[in-house]
C-alpha positions as CSV (number, residue, x, y, z in Angstrom):
1,X,65.4,106.4,120.7
2,X,65.8,103.4,118.3
3,X,66.6,104.1,114.6
4,X,63.7,103.7,112.2
5,X,64.3,101.6,109.1
6,X,61.3,103.1,107.3
7,X,62.2,104.2,103.7
8,X,62.4,108.0,103.5
9,X,61.7,109.2,99.9
10,X,60.2,112.4,98.6
11,X,56.7,112.8,99.7
12,X,54.0,113.7,97.3
13,X,51.2,116.2,97.8
14,X,48.9,113.3,98.9
15,X,51.3,112.1,101.6
16,X,52.6,109.1,99.8
17,X,56.1,108.6,98.5
18,X,57.2,109.4,94.9
19,X,58.5,106.4,93.1
20,X,58.5,108.1,89.7
21,X,62.3,108.4,89.6
22,X,62.7,104.6,89.9
23,X,62.9,102.7,86.6
24,X,63.1,99.0,87.4
25,X,64.4,98.1,83.9
26,X,67.3,100.6,84.2
27,X,68.1,99.4,87.7
28,X,68.3,95.7,86.7
29,X,69.9,95.9,83.2
30,X,72.2,98.9,83.5
31,X,72.2,102.2,81.6
32,X,72.2,101.9,77.8
33,X,74.2,104.6,76.2
34,X,76.0,105.5,72.9
35,X,79.7,105.8,72.2
36,X,81.6,106.7,69.1
37,X,84.6,104.8,67.9
38,X,86.5,105.6,64.7
39,X,83.6,107.6,63.3
40,X,81.0,104.9,64.0
41,X,78.3,105.3,66.7
42,X,77.6,102.3,68.9
43,X,74.9,101.5,71.4
44,X,76.5,100.0,74.6
45,X,74.3,98.0,77.0
46,X,76.0,96.8,80.2
47,X,75.1,93.3,81.3
48,X,75.3,92.5,85.0
49,X,76.8,89.3,86.3
50,X,73.3,88.2,87.5
51,X,71.9,88.6,83.9
52,X,74.8,87.0,82.1
53,X,73.4,83.6,81.5
54,X,75.1,82.4,78.3
55,X,78.6,82.3,77.0
56,X,79.9,84.4,74.1
57,X,83.2,84.9,72.3
58,X,84.6,88.4,72.9
59,X,85.6,90.0,69.5
60,X,88.2,92.0,71.3
61,X,90.4,89.2,72.7
62,X,88.9,86.0,71.2
63,X,88.3,84.5,74.6
64,X,85.0,83.3,76.1
65,X,82.7,85.6,78.1
66,X,81.5,83.1,80.6
67,X,78.1,83.0,82.2
68,X,78.0,85.1,85.4
69,X,80.7,87.5,84.2
70,X,79.7,91.2,83.9
71,X,80.2,92.5,80.3
72,X,78.7,94.8,77.6
73,X,76.6,94.1,74.6
74,X,77.5,96.4,71.7
75,X,75.7,97.1,68.3
76,X,75.8,99.9,65.7
77,X,73.4,102.7,66.5
78,X,73.3,103.9,62.9
79,X,72.9,100.7,60.9
80,X,71.6,101.3,57.4
81,X,69.6,98.1,57.7
82,X,67.5,99.3,60.6
83,X,67.4,98.8,64.4
84,X,66.3,95.2,64.3
85,X,69.2,94.2,62.0
86,X,71.7,96.1,64.2
87,X,70.4,94.5,67.3
88,X,70.6,91.0,65.7
89,X,74.3,91.8,64.9
90,X,75.2,92.8,68.5
91,X,78.4,91.4,70.0
92,X,79.2,90.7,73.6
93,X,82.5,92.1,74.8
94,X,84.5,91.9,78.1
95,X,84.1,95.4,79.6
96,X,87.9,95.9,79.6
97,X,88.2,94.8,76.0
98,X,85.6,97.2,74.9
99,X,87.2,100.1,76.8
100,X,90.6,99.5,75.1
101,X,89.2,98.8,71.6
């Protein structure tokens, strides 16, 4: 018997499939999380190669983060000026540079 390519997810009580566990924003933009470095808490947002459309200067190595290169955007999670100011001050790092910082 030929193999079926039909998606097999969890079935709901009504017979349909449960898509509640899929968050499109999380799938396309990565998983935002917090990390602590030297007593400061940072929010780290992975940026996929497909979503990297601009170039930035990495504060870790001083080299350019080119468009199409996977990297991370980092900002303070506990800014005294508020979330909007912290997000405006975010920096784009090479993933490796952030890991060794």
